[in-house]
C-alpha positions, 0 to 999 in steps of 0.5 A: 444402480450400483454395480459390483464387479468382480475379478480375478479368479483362474485356475491353480495348483492346490497351494496356491494363492489367487486374489479377487477383487471387486469393485463398486460403484454407484452409490455410497457404502458406509453403513455396508456389510460387502463380503464374499459367496460363493457356489460349487457345482450341485452346493447351495451359496454359502459364506466365505468373510465379510467386512463392513465398509466402514469401519473394517471388522470382518469376519470369516467362515472356519474353511476360510480361515486362515489361508482367506482375508478379506479386504477393501480399498475406500478410495478404489471403493475395490474389497478383496479376497487373497486366497492362500493355500488354496485346496481343490474343496476351494473350487466354487464362482465367487460372489461378491455381495453388498448389502445393508440392515434394510435395502435391498441385497446386492451381486455381482455376476461371479467368478471361476475359481480352480483349484487342481490337485 
């Protein structure tokens, strides 16, 4: 059974930093795209960043480009999201996601990030 477990959320002041972790288990993720999505109150879930588990290529939404960095540690089966220069508009529940070209999408339970002004 695939499990994605996020951690690292919390309350931080604007301009601060947080690092989110996503511990993945239950299968091998070779060829998967691992991603971080976020959902603010009253808004739709949106993509923040992705990384290819095998080759490490990354993608960032314009709203986080230059401030967030996604990475993975294959040995630990963990994906990270380093978030710097946080803004109040980054406040959201952040979800870890795993998906391949075919098959189901997997989601974690989410971790709350709150940025105070």
